Structure formats: structure tokens, C-alpha cells
C-alpha positions as CSV (number, residue, x, y, z in Angstrom):
1,M,-86.9,-130.0,24.7
2,R,-86.3,-126.2,24.8
3,D,-86.7,-125.7,28.6
4,Y,-84.3,-128.7,28.9
5,F,-81.3,-126.6,26.5
6,I,-82.1,-123.4,28.3
7,R,-81.4,-124.8,31.7
8,R,-78.7,-126.3,30.2
9,L,-77.2,-123.4,28.9
10,L,-77.8,-121.9,32.6
11,L,-76.0,-124.3,34.0
12,I,-72.8,-123.5,32.2
13,P,-71.6,-119.8,33.7
14,P,-71.7,-121.4,37.5
15,T,-70.1,-124.9,36.5
16,L,-67.3,-122.8,35.1
17,I,-67.1,-120.4,38.2
18,G,-67.0,-123.6,40.3
19,V,-64.0,-124.9,38.0
20,T,-62.1,-122.0,38.2
21,L,-62.7,-121.2,41.6
22,I,-60.9,-124.6,42.6
23,A,-58.0,-124.3,40.3
24,F,-57.6,-120.6,41.3
25,F,-57.3,-122.0,44.8
26,I,-55.0,-124.6,43.7
27,T,-52.7,-122.2,41.8
28,R,-52.3,-120.1,45.2
29,M,-51.7,-122.7,47.5
30,V,-49.3,-125.2,45.7
31,P,-45.5,-124.3,46.6
32,G,-43.1,-123.1,44.2
33,G,-44.9,-120.0,42.9
34,P,-43.2,-117.6,40.2
35,V,-41.8,-115.6,42.9
36,E,-40.1,-118.7,44.5
37,R,-39.1,-120.0,41.1
38,M,-37.7,-116.5,40.3
39,M,-35.6,-116.2,43.4
40,A,-34.3,-120.0,42.7
41,Q,-33.3,-119.2,39.3
42,S,-31.4,-116.0,40.0
43,Q,-29.4,-118.1,42.7
44,M,-28.7,-120.8,40.4
45,L,-27.4,-118.0,38.0
46,D,-25.2,-116.3,40.8
47,M,-23.8,-119.7,41.6
48,A,-23.0,-120.4,38.0
49,G,-20.9,-117.0,37.8
50,G,-18.8,-117.7,40.7
51,N,-20.3,-115.7,43.5
52,S,-21.2,-119.0,45.7
53,S,-18.7,-117.9,48.4
54,S,-21.2,-115.2,49.2
55,G,-23.4,-118.0,50.7
56,G,-26.6,-116.0,48.5
57,D,-26.7,-113.1,50.4
58,N,-26.8,-110.5,47.3
59,V,-29.7,-112.5,46.0
60,A,-31.7,-112.1,49.2
61,L,-34.5,-110.0,49.3
62,S,-36.2,-107.8,51.4
63,E,-39.7,-108.0,52.6
64,D,-40.3,-104.7,50.6
65,Q,-38.8,-106.3,47.4
66,L,-40.8,-109.5,48.1
67,L,-44.0,-107.5,48.5
68,E,-43.4,-105.9,45.1
69,L,-42.6,-108.8,43.3
70,K,-45.9,-110.5,44.6
71,K,-47.5,-107.0,43.5
72,L,-45.9,-107.5,39.8
73,Y,-47.7,-111.0,39.5
74,G,-50.6,-110.2,41.6
75,L,-50.2,-112.4,44.3
76,D,-50.2,-109.9,46.8
77,K,-53.7,-110.7,47.9
78,P,-55.6,-113.7,49.4
79,W,-56.6,-116.0,46.5
80,Y,-60.5,-115.1,47.6
81,V,-59.9,-111.7,46.9
82,A,-58.0,-111.9,43.8
83,Y,-60.5,-114.4,42.2
84,W,-63.0,-112.1,41.6
85,P,-61.0,-108.8,39.7
86,W,-59.6,-112.2,37.6
87,L,-63.1,-113.4,37.1
88,G,-63.9,-110.0,35.6
89,K,-61.2,-109.3,33.2
90,V,-62.1,-112.7,31.9
91,M,-65.5,-112.1,31.6
92,V,-64.6,-109.4,29.0
93,G,-62.2,-111.5,27.1
94,D,-58.9,-110.6,29.2
95,F,-56.9,-113.5,30.6
96,G,-54.1,-111.3,31.8
97,T,-50.7,-111.8,30.5
98,S,-48.1,-114.8,30.7
99,F,-45.5,-114.7,33.5
100,R,-42.9,-116.2,31.2
101,Y,-43.7,-115.2,28.0
102,Q,-45.1,-111.5,28.7
103,E,-48.0,-111.9,26.2
104,P,-51.5,-111.6,26.6
105,V,-52.7,-115.4,27.5
106,L,-55.5,-115.3,24.8
107,D,-53.1,-114.6,21.9
108,L,-50.9,-117.4,23.0
109,I,-53.6,-119.7,23.1
110,V,-55.2,-118.7,19.8
111,E,-52.0,-118.9,18.1
112,R,-51.8,-122.6,18.8
113,M,-55.3,-123.4,18.3
114,P,-54.6,-124.3,14.5
115,I,-52.6,-127.1,15.5
116,A,-54.9,-128.5,18.0
117,I,-57.7,-127.9,15.5
118,Y,-55.8,-129.6,12.8
119,F,-55.0,-133.4,14.9
120,G,-58.8,-132.9,16.5
121,L,-60.5,-132.9,12.9
122,V,-58.0,-135.4,11.4
123,S,-58.4,-137.6,14.4
124,A,-62.0,-137.5,14.0
125,F,-62.2,-138.1,10.5
126,I,-59.6,-141.2,10.6
127,S,-61.8,-142.7,13.8
128,Y,-65.0,-142.6,12.1
129,L,-63.3,-143.5,8.8
130,V,-62.2,-147.2,10.2
131,C,-64.2,-147.6,13.2
132,I,-67.7,-147.4,11.8
133,P,-66.9,-150.0,8.7
134,L,-64.8,-152.0,11.2
135,G,-68.0,-152.2,13.7
136,I,-70.0,-153.2,11.2
137,F,-67.6,-156.0,9.8
138,K,-67.4,-157.1,13.2
139,A,-71.1,-157.2,13.8
140,L,-71.8,-159.2,10.6
141,K,-68.8,-161.3,11.1
142,H,-69.5,-161.9,15.1
143,K,-67.9,-164.8,16.6
144,T,-65.7,-165.9,13.4
145,W,-62.2,-165.8,13.9
146,L,-61.9,-162.6,11.9
147,D,-64.1,-160.8,14.8
148,N,-61.5,-162.7,17.3
149,V,-58.5,-161.2,15.5
150,T,-59.5,-157.8,15.2
151,S,-61.1,-158.1,18.6
152,A,-57.6,-158.9,20.0
153,V,-55.9,-156.1,18.0
154,V,-58.5,-153.2,18.9
155,F,-58.1,-154.1,22.4
156,G,-54.3,-154.2,22.5
157,G,-54.1,-150.9,21.2
158,Y,-56.6,-149.7,23.8
159,A,-54.4,-151.2,26.4
160,V,-51.8,-149.0,25.7
161,P,-52.0,-145.4,27.0
162,G,-51.6,-142.9,23.8
163,Y,-48.5,-141.3,25.4
164,A,-46.7,-144.7,26.6
165,L,-47.1,-145.7,22.7
166,G,-45.5,-142.2,21.5
167,A,-42.5,-143.0,23.7
168,L,-42.5,-146.5,22.3
169,L,-42.5,-145.0,18.8
170,V,-40.1,-142.0,19.3
171,V,-37.3,-144.4,20.5
172,F,-37.7,-147.0,17.7
173,L,-38.8,-145.5,14.8
174,C,-37.6,-142.2,15.5
175,M,-34.1,-142.3,17.3
176,R,-32.8,-145.9,16.4
177,S,-34.3,-146.0,13.0
178,D,-34.7,-142.1,12.1
179,W,-37.8,-142.9,9.8
180,F,-39.4,-140.3,11.1
181,P,-38.7,-136.7,12.5
182,K,-37.7,-136.6,16.1
183,E,-39.4,-133.5,17.3
184,G,-41.3,-130.4,16.0
185,W,-44.2,-129.6,13.8
186,P,-43.6,-129.0,10.8
187,T,-40.0,-128.5,9.7
188,E,-38.2,-124.9,10.1
189,D,-38.0,-124.3,6.2
190,F,-42.0,-125.5,5.8
191,E,-42.9,-122.1,4.1
192,S,-39.9,-122.4,1.7
193,L,-41.6,-125.8,-0.1
194,N,-44.2,-126.3,-2.9
195,F,-47.2,-127.2,-2.3
196,F,-46.7,-130.8,-2.4
197,E,-43.7,-131.0,-0.3
198,Q,-45.7,-129.1,2.2
199,I,-48.3,-131.9,2.1
200,S,-45.8,-134.4,2.2
201,D,-43.9,-133.0,5.1
202,L,-47.2,-132.7,7.1
203,A,-48.1,-136.5,6.4
204,H,-44.5,-137.1,7.7
205,H,-44.9,-135.2,10.9
206,T,-48.3,-136.1,11.4
207,F,-48.4,-140.0,11.4
208,L,-47.3,-141.2,14.7
209,P,-48.7,-138.5,16.4
210,M,-52.0,-139.0,14.8
211,V,-51.8,-143.0,15.6
212,C,-51.5,-141.9,19.4
213,Y,-54.3,-139.7,19.0
214,V,-56.9,-142.1,17.5
215,M,-55.3,-145.5,19.2
216,G,-57.8,-144.7,22.1
217,S,-60.9,-144.3,20.5
218,F,-60.7,-147.4,18.1
219,A,-62.1,-149.5,20.6
220,F,-64.7,-147.3,22.4
221,M,-66.1,-146.5,18.9
222,T,-65.5,-149.9,16.9
223,F,-67.5,-151.9,19.6
224,M,-70.4,-149.1,20.0
225,V,-71.3,-149.6,16.3
226,K,-70.7,-153.3,16.7
227,N,-72.9,-153.6,19.9
228,H,-75.9,-151.1,18.8
229,L,-75.5,-152.7,15.3
230,M,-76.5,-156.4,16.9
231,D,-79.0,-155.1,19.0
232,N,-80.8,-153.7,15.9
233,L,-80.2,-156.7,13.8
234,A,-81.7,-158.9,16.5
235,A,-84.7,-156.5,16.9
236,D,-88.2,-157.2,15.6
237,Y,-88.4,-154.8,12.7
238,V,-85.6,-156.0,11.3
239,R,-87.0,-159.5,11.1
240,T,-90.2,-158.0,10.2
241,A,-88.5,-156.5,7.2
242,V,-86.8,-159.6,6.1
243,A,-89.8,-161.8,6.6
244,K,-91.9,-159.4,4.1
245,G,-89.0,-160.2,1.3
246,V,-86.7,-157.4,2.0
247,S,-83.3,-158.6,1.6
248,F,-80.7,-159.1,4.8
249,R,-78.2,-156.4,2.8
250,S,-81.2,-153.8,2.2
251,A,-82.6,-154.5,6.1
252,V,-79.0,-153.8,7.5
253,V,-78.3,-150.8,5.3
254,R,-81.4,-149.2,5.5
255,H,-82.8,-149.9,8.6
256,A,-80.7,-151.7,11.1
257,L,-77.4,-149.4,10.5
258,R,-79.3,-145.9,10.6
259,N,-80.4,-146.4,14.1
260,S,-77.1,-148.1,15.0
261,L,-74.9,-145.2,14.1
262,I,-77.1,-142.5,16.1
263,P,-75.2,-143.0,19.1
264,I,-72.1,-141.9,17.4
265,A,-73.5,-138.2,17.9
266,T,-72.8,-138.6,21.7
267,T,-69.0,-138.6,20.5
268,I,-69.3,-134.5,19.6
269,G,-68.5,-133.5,23.0
270,H,-65.2,-135.4,23.4
271,L,-64.5,-134.1,19.7
272,V,-64.9,-130.4,20.8
273,S,-62.7,-130.9,23.7
274,V,-59.8,-132.6,21.8
275,V,-59.9,-129.8,19.1
276,V,-59.8,-126.8,21.6
277,A,-57.3,-128.2,24.3
278,G,-55.3,-131.0,22.2
279,S,-53.4,-133.8,24.1
280,F,-50.8,-132.6,26.7
281,L,-48.5,-136.0,26.9
282,I,-48.8,-136.6,23.3
283,E,-47.8,-133.1,22.7
284,V,-45.0,-133.1,24.8
285,I,-43.6,-136.2,23.8
286,F,-43.2,-134.9,19.9
287,D,-42.5,-131.8,21.2
288,I,-45.7,-130.3,19.0
289,D,-46.3,-126.5,19.9
290,G,-49.7,-126.6,20.6
291,V,-52.3,-126.0,23.1
292,G,-51.4,-128.9,25.2
293,L,-47.5,-128.3,25.2
294,L,-48.1,-124.4,26.2
295,G,-50.5,-126.1,29.1
296,F,-47.8,-128.5,30.6
297,T,-44.9,-125.9,30.0
298,S,-47.0,-123.5,32.0
299,I,-47.6,-125.8,34.7
300,L,-44.0,-126.7,35.2
301,D,-43.3,-123.1,35.5
302,R,-45.9,-121.6,37.3
303,D,-47.2,-119.7,34.7
304,Y,-50.8,-119.4,36.6
305,P,-52.8,-117.1,33.9
306,V,-51.7,-119.3,31.1
307,V,-52.8,-122.4,33.4
308,L,-56.4,-120.7,34.0
309,G,-57.1,-119.9,30.6
310,I,-56.5,-123.4,29.0
311,L,-58.6,-124.8,32.0
312,L,-61.4,-122.2,31.6
313,L,-61.3,-123.0,27.9
314,S,-61.0,-126.8,28.1
315,A,-64.0,-126.9,30.6
316,L,-66.3,-124.8,28.3
317,A,-65.2,-126.7,25.1
318,M,-66.1,-129.8,27.2
319,L,-69.5,-128.1,28.5
320,V,-70.8,-126.9,25.0
321,G,-69.8,-130.3,23.3
322,N,-72.2,-132.1,25.8
323,L,-74.7,-129.8,25.0
324,L,-73.9,-130.0,21.2
325,S,-74.0,-134.1,21.8
326,D,-77.5,-134.0,23.2
327,V,-78.3,-131.4,20.1
328,C,-77.4,-133.9,17.9
329,V,-78.9,-136.9,19.6
330,A,-82.1,-135.1,19.6
331,L,-81.6,-134.0,15.7
332,V,-80.9,-137.8,14.5
333,D,-83.8,-139.7,16.8
334,P,-86.9,-138.4,16.9
335,R,-87.7,-141.0,19.9
336,V,-85.4,-139.0,22.3
337,K,-87.5,-136.4,24.0
338,F,-85.7,-134.5,26.8
339,S,-87.8,-133.0,29.7
């Protein structure tokens, strides 16, 4: 097992290099980079100022000026040449400076990380709190009307993407009904509120985004618990325990349920990635200033250092999360042997 995890750890650096190399190539090849966007914005401002009659000649740049701009943004070298200096800086913790915010990329990400951590941990807690009892209930009530109704509800929620559900909730519960805040998290005067008012404000702002966060994972986790519990209830060791006089409830709780919860450890990897990266579209819909919204706006603004920094941290979180999943499975299930 030790050799297996050492090999997995050694595979993380080349995987990250491959991911960032492809992303670096794409950022240099796509049209509409930061220089082009700056020129377009300058021309739009010039036209708005009433200078459109000049035909835009006053915003035309010479070759030397274009070269200076490209040097300013680090775009004057071919991508395969510029990648290695960027990678060398990343290895010492320097992710570069944002084109838009003119701040270190790592500071921008760390500043918004608490929001992603909050939503990731709370959504995981709610998912486990609801899905595990629901999966047990469905396994014990298999093929009853209660099982069928809950399955229809769970699959109905799973069929609706989180961002689509979020858009509907914003339209009907925020814009039309005004039951929940339309945007932002939390309110601007949050620091001036007392403790209980802050808790209420957080819950008010958290409810709708949290519904979108957890809806997609309900079906997967619920049916994972149900199916594994049903498999264990049909196993020989459970029937043997019942035949020896153990009550059915004890056989479920002490034997079948413990083995059925082992696969839950495989969800740790997804949890880590959500905690680090957040959710792009949900944060955009609800205007939550987290890592996801930062990544989305950076893509639109061609803020390549921020895009690459978030991509690198997301890929690292996914790889580490998958490794932690394997570790958790090996710890809780002695039958698992990695070779």
C-alpha cells in the first residue's frame, strides 16, 4: 500500500504540468487577448467621447507600442517559451499578477477562498445528513410507495442542473416574490449586525445557493447508500446473524450499515475540489464573490494569470482529493489492498 501511494504522489507533478501546459497553450491561441480587449475598450471610450469622426485613428497603435503592451502582459514570447518561466515562478508560490485587478493572483484567490470553503463544507454536511438516512429508509422500504415517491423527487431534482435551478429560483423567489436577496453575500452592513442577526443574514443569503449546491449530489449519494445497503442485507453474513438470533435491527445497524457506509469515503475527492474551487455558474447566478465568480469573470476578461492560477489549484485539489479518497477507503475497509 505504501508503494501505491508513493506512486500516486509522484504522478501529481507531471499531471499538473500536463494540465497547465494545455491550458497555457489554449490561453495563447484563443482570440481576443488582453491587448486586443484594451484596444477595443479604448476605441469604445473614444467613440463615446465624440471622437468617432476621426475614424479611430487616434487609438491606432504602432508596432513598437503593440510590442511594449505585449511585453507588459508577458505575451511577447511564444507560448512554449513563456510557459517554463511561469512554471518556475509558480513552484516558488508566485502565480503572477492579475491583468484586471493589478494584484497578486494568489492573494485574490485566498481572499475569496473562505466563501468556497463555507459552501463546500455546509453542502457536504447537509448532503450527508439527508442522503444517508434517506438511503437507509429507501433500502428498508424498497418497492413501496414511499420508495417510489422519494425516487421520483430525487431524480427530478437530479435532472435539473444546478445553474438552471438557480436561475428559476432567482426569477420566482427573488425578483418576483422578493423573499430572498437578489444578489450579494452577505449584506453590506454585515459587520454592524449582532451575532444572531449575522446568523440570520447568512442563512437568508445561503439558502437558495445551497439548494443548488446539494441538489445534484442527492441522487448519487442516496442511491449509493441504498444499493450498497441492499447488497449487504442480502449477503450471507447478515442472514447468518439473523439465523443465530440477532434482531433484524441489530443486523442492519451493527453489520450491514457499517459496510454500506464505506463507499461514502470515495466522495472525499469531490468535496475537496468543491471546497477549493467553488461552483462557477452558481456563484455567477447569485453574484457570490467567491473563487468560482472570480474564475468566470477572469475568463471573460482574458485575465490569464488568474485563470491559470485557479485551474492549477482546482486540478491539485482534485488530485489530492482522489488520493484522500483512496486513503479513507483503505482505512475504513481492511479488505482493500492496493498493489
